[in-house]
RORO-937069 format. One record per residue (C-alpha): residue in three letters; y, z, x. Coordinates in steps of 0.25 Angstrom, whole numbers, m for minus. Each point is the difference from the previous one (the first is absolute). Layout:
<sites>
  residuo     py     pz     px
      ALA      Y      Z      X
...
</sites>
This chain:
<sites>
  residuo     py     pz     px
      UNK      0      0      0
      UNK     14     m4      6
      UNK      9     11      3
      UNK     13      3     m9
      UNK     13     m7      4
      UNK      5     14      2
      UNK     m9      2     12
      UNK      5     m5     13
      UNK     m7      0     14
      UNK     10      1     11
      UNK     m2      1     15
      UNK      9     12      3
      UNK      7      9    m10
      UNK     12      8      3
      UNK      6     10    m10
      UNK     15      2      3
      UNK     11     m9      6
      UNK      8     10      9
      UNK      0     m1     15
      UNK    m15      4      2
      UNK     m5    m10    m10
      UNK      8    m12      4
      UNK     m2      3     15
      UNK    m15      1     m2
      UNK      0    m13     m8
      UNK      8     m8     11
      UNK    m10      5     11
      UNK    m12     m5     m7
      UNK      5    m12     m7
      UNK     m4     m9     11
      UNK    m15      3     m2
      UNK      0      5    m15
      UNK      5     m4    m13
      UNK      9     12     m5
      UNK      3      4    m15
      UNK     11     11     m1
      UNK      1      7    m13
      UNK     13      8     m3
      UNK      4      7    m12
      UNK     14     m4     m1
      UNK      8    m10      7
      UNK     m5     m4     14
      UNK     12      7      7
      UNK     m2     13     m8
      UNK     m5     10     10
      UNK      3     13      7
      UNK      3     m8     12
      UNK     12     m7     m6
      UNK      7     14     m2
      UNK     m3      5     14
      UNK     14      1      6
      UNK     m2      6     14
      UNK     m9     m9      8
      UNK    m12      0      8
      UNK     m2      9     12
      UNK     m5     m6     13
      UNK      2      3     15
      UNK     10    m10      5
      UNK     11      8      8
      UNK     m2      1     15
      UNK      3     15     m2
      UNK    m11      2    m10
      UNK    m16      0      2
      UNK    m12     m1     m8
      UNK     m4     14      4
      UNK     13      5     m6
      UNK     m2     m7    m13
      UNK    m14      5     m1
      UNK      5     14      3
      UNK     11     m1    m11
      UNK    m11     m5    m10
      UNK    m10     11      3
      UNK     11     11      0
      UNK      5     m4    m14
      UNK    m14     m2     m5
      UNK     m2     15      2
      UNK    m13     m1      7
      UNK     m8     m9    m10
      UNK      3    m14      5
      UNK    m12     m8      5
      UNK      4     m2     15
      UNK     m8    m13      1
      UNK      7     m7    m11
      UNK     14      5      4
      UNK     m3     m5     14
      UNK     m5    m13     m5
      UNK     12     m2     m9
      UNK     10      3     10
      UNK     m6     m8     11
      UNK     m1    m12     m9
      UNK     14      2     m6
      UNK      9     m7     10
      UNK     m8    m13      0
      UNK     m2      0    m15
      UNK     14      3     m4
      UNK      5    m10     10
      UNK     m9    m10     m7
      UNK      6      2    m13
      UNK     13     m5      6
      UNK     m6    m11      8
      UNK    m11     m5     m9
      UNK      6      2    m14
      UNK     15      0      3
      UNK      3     15     m4
      UNK     15      1      3
      UNK      0     14      7
      UNK     13      4      5
      UNK      3     m3     15
      UNK      9      6     10
      UNK      8    m13      1
      UNK      0    m14     m6
      UNK     m9     m6     10
      UNK    m14     m4     m7
      UNK     m8      7     11
      UNK      9     13      1
      UNK     m7     13     m1
      UNK     m2      7    m13
      UNK     11      9     m5
      UNK     m7     14     m1
      UNK      3     11    m10
      UNK     m5     14      0
      UNK     m5      8    m12
      UNK     m5     14     m2
      UNK    m11      6      9
      UNK      2    m11     10
      UNK      4      4     15
      UNK      5    m14      3
      UNK      6    m12     m7
      UNK    m12     m9     m4
      UNK      3     m5    m14
      UNK      1    m15     m1
      UNK      8     m4    m12
      UNK      7    m10     m8
      UNK     13      8     m4
      UNK     m4      9    m11
      UNK     m9    m10     m7
      UNK    m12     m1     10
      UNK    m11     m1    m11
      UNK      7    m10     m8
      UNK      2     m9     12
      UNK    m15      2      4
      UNK     m5     m3    m14
      UNK      9    m13      0
      UNK     m5     m6     12
      UNK    m15      3     m3
      UNK      1     m5    m14
      UNK      6    m13      5
      UNK    m11     m1     10
      UNK    m11      2    m10
      UNK      6     m9    m10
      UNK      0    m11     11
      UNK    m15      2      3
      UNK    m10     m9     m7
      UNK    m11     10      1
      UNK      7     11     m7
      UNK      3      2    m15
      UNK      8     11     m7
      UNK     m3      4    m15
      UNK     11      8     m5
      UNK      0     10    m12
      UNK    m15      3      2
      UNK     m3     15     m2
      UNK    m14      4      6
      UNK     m8      8    m10
      UNK    m12      3      9
      UNK     m7     m4     12
      UNK    m14     m7     m1
      UNK    m11      8      6
      UNK    m14     m4      2
      UNK     m5     14     m6
      UNK      7     m3    m13
      UNK      1    m15     m1
      UNK     m8     m7     10
      UNK    m14      6      1
      UNK     m8     m6     11
      UNK     m3      6     14
      UNK     13      7      1
      UNK      2     14     m6
      UNK     14      1      6
      UNK     10    m11      2
      UNK     12     m7     m6
      UNK      1    m15     m3
      UNK     14     m2     m7
      UNK      6      5    m13
      UNK      4     m1    m14
      UNK     15     m3     m2
      UNK      9     m1    m12
      UNK      8    m13      0
      UNK     13      5     m7
      UNK      6    m13     m3
      UNK    m13     m5     m8
      UNK     m5     14     m4
      UNK    m14     m4      5
      UNK     m9      8     10
      UNK     m6     m8     11
      UNK    m11      3     10
      UNK      4     m3     15
      UNK    m13      0      8
      UNK      1      0     15
      UNK     m8      4     12
      UNK     12      8      6
      UNK     10      8     m9
      UNK     12      6      7
      UNK      8     11     m6
      UNK     15     m1      3
      UNK      5      6    m12
      UNK     10     10      5
      UNK      3     15     m3
      UNK      1      9    m12
      UNK     14      5      0
      UNK      1     m2    m15
      UNK    m10     11     m2
      UNK     13      8      1
      UNK     12      1     m9
      UNK     10     m3     11
      UNK     m4    m10     11
      UNK      7    m10      9
      UNK    m12    m10     m4
      UNK      1    m12     m9
      UNK     m7      0    m13
      UNK    m13     m6      5
      UNK     m4     12      9
      UNK    m10      6     m9
      UNK    m11      2      9
      UNK     m9    m11     m6
      UNK     m7     m3     13
      UNK     m4     15      3
      UNK     m5      2    m14
      UNK     m9    m13      0
      UNK     m6      3     13
      UNK     m3     14     m4
      UNK     m7     m5    m13
      UNK     m8     m9      9
      UNK     m5     12      8
      UNK      9     m2     13
      UNK      5     12      8
      UNK     14      4     m3
      UNK      7     11      9
      UNK     13      8      3
      UNK      6     m2    m14
      UNK      7     13      1
      UNK     10     m6     10
      UNK     10     m7     m8
      UNK     13     m2      8
      UNK     13      3     m7
      UNK     11     m8      6
      UNK     12     10      2
      UNK     11     m9     m4
      UNK      0     m8    m14
      UNK     14     m2     m6
      UNK      3     10    m10
      UNK      7     m8    m11
      UNK     m3     m3    m15
      UNK      0    m15      2
      UNK     m6     m1     14
      UNK    m15     m1     m5
      UNK     m6      8     12
      UNK      8     m9     10
      UNK     m5      4     14
      UNK     10      4     11
      UNK     m6     m4     13
      UNK     m4     10     10
      UNK      7    m10     10
      UNK     13      6     m5
      UNK     m3     13      6
      UNK     m6     m7     12
      UNK     14     m6      2
      UNK      7     14     m1
      UNK      0      4    m14
      UNK      0     15     m3
      UNK     m6      7    m12
      UNK      9     10     m6
      UNK      0     10    m11
      UNK      9     m3    m12
      UNK      9     11      7
      UNK      1     m9     13
      UNK     m9      8      9
      UNK    m10     m7      9
      UNK    m13      2     m7
      UNK     m9     m2     11
      UNK      7      8     11
      UNK     m8     10      6
      UNK    m12     m4     m9
      UNK     m6    m10      9
      UNK      3     m5     15
      UNK      2    m14     m5
      UNK      9      4    m11
      UNK      2    m11    m11
      UNK    m10     m8      7
      UNK    m11     10     m1
      UNK    m13     m6     m6
      UNK      0     m3    m15
      UNK     m9     11     m4
      UNK      9     10      6
      UNK     13     m6     m5
      UNK     m5     m1    m14
      UNK     m5     14     m1
      UNK     14      5      6
      UNK      7     m8    m11
      UNK     m9      5    m11
      UNK      2     14      5
      UNK     15     m2      0
      UNK      0     m5    m14
      UNK     m8     12     m5
      UNK      8     10      8
      UNK     14     m5     m4
      UNK     m3     m6    m14
      UNK      7    m13      5
      UNK     m6    m13     m6
      UNK      1     m8     14
      UNK      4      1     14
      UNK     10    m10      8
      UNK     m2    m10     10
      UNK     12     m1      9
      UNK      4    m13      7
      UNK     15      1     m1
      UNK      1      3     15
      UNK     m6    m13      4
      UNK      7    m13      2
      UNK      3     m7    m13
      UNK     m3    m14      5
      UNK    m13      4      6
      UNK     m4      7    m13
      UNK      2    m13     m8
      UNK     m6     m9     10
      UNK    m12      8      3
      UNK     m3      4    m14
      UNK      5    m11     m9
      UNK     m9      1    m12
      UNK      1     15     m1
      UNK     15      0      1
      UNK      1    m11    m10
      UNK     m9      7    m10
      UNK      7     13      2
      UNK     14     m7     m2
      UNK     m5     m6    m13
      UNK     m3     14     m5
      UNK     14      5      4
      UNK     m5      7     13
      UNK      7     m4     14
      UNK     m9      6     11
      UNK     11     m3     10
      UNK      9     10     m7
      UNK     m8     10     m7
      UNK    m14      6      2
      UNK    m12     m6     m9
      UNK     m7     10     m9
      UNK    m15     m1      3
      UNK    m13      7     m5
      UNK    m15     m1      5
      UNK    m10     m9     m8
      UNK    m14     m5      1
      UNK      0    m11     10
      UNK    m13     m3      8
      UNK    m15      3     m2
      UNK     m6      5     13
      UNK    m14      1     m5
      UNK     m8    m11     m7
      UNK    m13     m8      1
      UNK     m7      4     13
      UNK     m1    m11     10
      UNK     m3     m2     15
      UNK     11     m6      9
      UNK     m5    m14     m5
      UNK      2      3    m14
      UNK    m14      1     m4
      UNK     m3     10    m12
      UNK    m13      7     m2
      UNK     m4    m11    m10
      UNK     m5    m12      6
      UNK      8    m13     m4
      UNK     12      9     m3
      UNK     12      1     10
      UNK     13      8     m2
      UNK     13     m2      8
      UNK     14      5     m1
      UNK      5     12     m8
      UNK    m13      0     m9
      UNK     m8      4     13
      UNK     m2     13      7
      UNK     m3     m5     14
      UNK      4     13      7
      UNK     13     m6      5
      UNK      9     10     m7
      UNK     m8     13     m1
      UNK      8     11     m8
      UNK     13     m7      1
      UNK      5    m14      3
      UNK      9     m3     12
      UNK     12     m8     m6
      UNK     m2    m16      1
      UNK    m15      2      4
      UNK     m4     m5    m14
      UNK      3    m15      2
      UNK     m6      1     14
      UNK    m13      6     m6
      UNK      0    m12    m10
      UNK      1    m11     10
      UNK    m10      7      9
      UNK    m11      2    m10
      UNK      2    m14     m6
      UNK     m2     m6     14
      UNK    m12      9      2
      UNK     m6     m4    m13
      UNK      2    m15      3
      UNK     m8      2     13
      UNK    m12      6     m7
      UNK     m1     m4    m14
      UNK     m9    m12      2
      UNK    m11     10      4
      UNK      3     10    m11
      UNK     m1     m9    m12
      UNK    m12     m1     m9
      UNK     m7    m11     m8
      UNK      4      1    m14
      UNK     m9     m1    m12
      UNK     m3    m15     m4
      UNK      5      3    m14
      UNK     10     10     m5
      UNK      2      4    m15
      UNK     14     m3     m6
      UNK      8     12     m5
      UNK     m6      6    m13
      UNK     10      7     m9
      UNK    m11      5     m9
      UNK      6      7    m12
      UNK     14      2      6
      UNK     11     m3     m9
      UNK     15     m1      1
      UNK      7     14      1
      UNK      8      6    m11
      UNK      3     12      9
      UNK      9     m5     11
      UNK      8     13     m1
      UNK    m12      8      6
      UNK      1     m9     13
      UNK     15      2      1
      UNK     m1     15     m3
      UNK    m12      2     10
      UNK      7     m8     11
      UNK     12     10     m1
      UNK     m8     12      0
      UNK     m8     m4     12
      UNK     12     m2      8
      UNK      7     12     m5
      UNK    m11     10      3
      UNK     m2     m7     14
      UNK     14      2      3
      UNK      1     15     m5
      UNK    m14      5      5
      UNK     m4     m9     12
      UNK     14     m3      7
      UNK      6      4     13
      UNK     m4     15     m2
      UNK    m13      3     m7
      UNK     m9     13     m3
      UNK    m14      2     m5
      UNK      6      4    m14
      UNK      8    m13     m1
      UNK    m12     m9      5
      UNK     m9      7    m10
      UNK      9     m3    m12
      UNK      1    m15      5
      UNK    m15     m1      1
      UNK     m2      5    m14
      UNK      9     m9     m7
      UNK     m4    m12      9
      UNK    m14      2     m4
      UNK      4     m1    m15
      UNK      8    m12      2
      UNK    m10     m7      8
      UNK    m10      1    m11
      UNK     10     m4    m10
      UNK      4    m12      8
      UNK    m15     m4      2
      UNK     m3      0    m15
      UNK     12     m8     m2
      UNK     m4    m10     11
      UNK    m13     m2     m7
      UNK      4     m1    m14
      UNK     12    m10      2
      UNK      3    m13      7
      UNK      5      2     14
      UNK     15     m2      3
      UNK      8      2     12
      UNK      6     13     m5
      UNK    m14      5     m3
      UNK     m5     m4     14
      UNK     11      7      7
      UNK     m1     12     m8
      UNK    m15      1      3
      UNK      3     m1     15
      UNK     12     10      0
      UNK     m9     11     m7
      UNK    m12     m2      9
      UNK      9      0     13
      UNK      8     12     m5
      UNK    m14      7     m2
      UNK     m4     m4     14
      UNK     13      5      6
      UNK     m2     14     m7
      UNK    m15      0      5
      UNK      5     m2     14
      UNK     11     10      0
      UNK     m9     10     m6
      UNK    m10     m1     11
      UNK     10      2     11
      UNK      2     15      2
      UNK     11     m1     10
      UNK     14     m6      1
      UNK      1    m12      9
      UNK      9    m12      1
      UNK      3     m5    m14
      UNK     m9     10     m7
      UNK      8     13     m1
      UNK     m6     11     m9
      UNK      6     14     m3
      UNK    m14      6      0
      UNK     m4     m4     14
      UNK     14     m2      7
      UNK     m6     m1     14
      UNK     m8    m11      7
      UNK    m15      4      2
      UNK     m7     m7     11
      UNK    m13      3     m6
      UNK      2     m9    m12
      UNK     m7    m13     m1
      UNK      8    m11      7
      UNK     m1    m10    m12
      UNK     m2      2    m15
      UNK    m10    m11     m3
      UNK     m8     m2    m12
      UNK     m6    m11     m9
      UNK     m3     m2    m15
      UNK    m12     10     m1
      UNK     11     11      3
      UNK      9     m2    m12
      UNK      2     m8    m13
</sites>
């Protein structure tokens, strides 16, 4: 019997169109056909919103060892040093390749085409090593790689495709494999049809989970889909207690969680209380450039102590022309909101920013499920440990994508010869959409209130109880009604929220981004990593 037209056999399947997914596709496209599924437009990704840059050693006063040491120190003892060294040693070559091979227009020290990169400095770094394109690095990287992908005959991008679940041999394939992945089911939003994409290699490049929290710097798409679907197929996930809160999100009713880059502090910006005092003075040797976990906790403590709604980021002592030329996008956005950072300090607060944990992988992006790889923010490679060093995120993405491209041919599996098309069963159109929106808001509110910058056993227990109920409600809704984007994202949010609570509950110490009132000290006797699979949870 011929397969349904909704079943597509592809050579290599990539889920996500940020830096990691695009770079991987370009690395393998000379030898493999690549299909990229992305759930919104191709340029919609966390990469696009990255302002600061990519860290790599280019300065003659900098060293690989210094970058490694900074990363390990900020990671609070939980980084995997083999991954850290691999990334930092590969960094200069791969970052230079983004400019030389794909035309990424990083800022240079002069107008000469071969001039050295202009290097910025950010929190936790002992040297200037952040390669950037003004304050729009991610958007520039995304632009260049999308142009390269669109020009390549072996790569196709399918927009507005929301992945429902991964295809596993255990559930869908049968045959000799009891574990393994061979593609996914995805909802084509434009046509409201579910398609099966069957592939020997499936690469998760779906980004992070910032939208699990009420306040976040992340775009709407960052709902933890890749972590959730990998967990459901039986992959190991880990270190999800370490959600990084960026210290400086613009505090303004019309700002919509607009990020104020750490690079502002790298160029001399000072965090102040609303009364004008230097917030970080005498609280950390690096002052306003302390690691993000330290700064976010100090801001949180100041807000609770003073009752203020924000703190201030002061740039007024810097040269006005420099501010505009170095940070044109931030200056323009603030000006549009009636804020001139040349003349008055900017009101800022912390918000969820980066998922340091994720799907457990080795330094080449291989998960614990044959045929399934994970690269970028969705992955937990050990690069970031308990807290990510600023601008190491795009570095990790390109290094994992590079590694995955090296080994993917040997990691793939032969898919089944026939695959069933999606079966809706008795599912009907929903007449209870209010449940989705209400539960969406409840998940994000309880995560912010109980699993935020400062935690406690009592807060985590409250979150767990409600998330278990929500998880069951959403599961019943999912099986009774036809799938929609909102339902799929809510399903991911609730599960990833639960996994974060489970991870945080297991770590009986404070370390890096995980701070709990019940265990305020760091305990060397705690497990290095919090890793579990589906058999340990819902």
